[in-house]
C-alpha angles and dihedrals in degrees: 000000000000113000120221127195089266094058117108122180117237118247119247119248091242125044120243115269088228091065098039116102095185134033118274091226097065109136123205111248096232093056095039091054088055094050099256115128107204121157122228091245093055091051091050092050089051097051091032092235120144112247087231088061089052094047097041116120121179110246100176111132123233113263113257130203123217107230095224090065097036095054094047095049091045090053094050090048095049090051092054117007094188090071116111125212090265092055093043091048090050097050094044092039092232129145108275092221091052091050092047091051093050093045091052092046095050095038097241098139118144112259106234118224113242112252128197099020094150128153106266128202114259117243095248141097107288113215127173121210101192144014118278091026093113135358127195128212133185141160128227143173119247131184112237096185110226094024093051126218123356137179118242123198117191135187123196138173108247093214103050095018089227120165101239101169140357136172129194117209137167090227126051097224131146088260089066094059090039092055092047089051094049088047091053090049092051094049092047104038100017095233140041124262144089112323118239095226113037118224137179126274113205122202145144128271094255125138092254096057097040096045120114095244094053095045092049093052091048090050093048089060092050095249123143115219125233121199126199122228113273113264092017111105093160087077087071096036100127085071096059095070090052092059094069097044089049093049090052094048095046093045089056096041095051096040092244120156113240124214137183096257118133122253116255 
């Protein structure tokens, strides 16, 4: 018979003795103890498992660490625990892959500081029962006409939706949000200082409200911060309606010409 390139010879039912590493008549101990004589090849055919998988035994050796490298790396880590494997390898002039392997084997990795563990808003309907239970603050961009774009920070009471404080600035810095919060505290309590009954101050996760300067000011007044979930502005929706009212009042008070340009 003439062979073509598609022709594949069929495998024989029994493997060649030259390629076998074990006897084909090896019986499993459990079946042999019960009086059943079934070869390993037959079991592999029943369960559709390759015999190489049944005979496989891992032979990977346990990783070892040379003491000359381990002692030097340990001394460097104990001296300054903040060093990573790249810094240690550079100071000791070792291969960085070798240092990384030794650090992983010995469990000397640098414990990273948790970042972003902020109190999130629960996924449930939020209802206020009284005033000064939760305030909301946010910052937006408004078009002031001749003066161009400006940043507006607003603070409201979520129960009465009363506009407590606002601040208009040319730059969206942390001081803009701080000024709006201080104005709200003055309008509510008449003076600045730690509040007698703490309440939540809800805001977005922007750089202004998560900065060190703003969080320090909020803590100095004894207020806990509450951040909405990322990409969920509806959790701070009560403040959106106040933006239009505050823009209108500020434009009239400051003599600014309003136009129908969108808010950025």
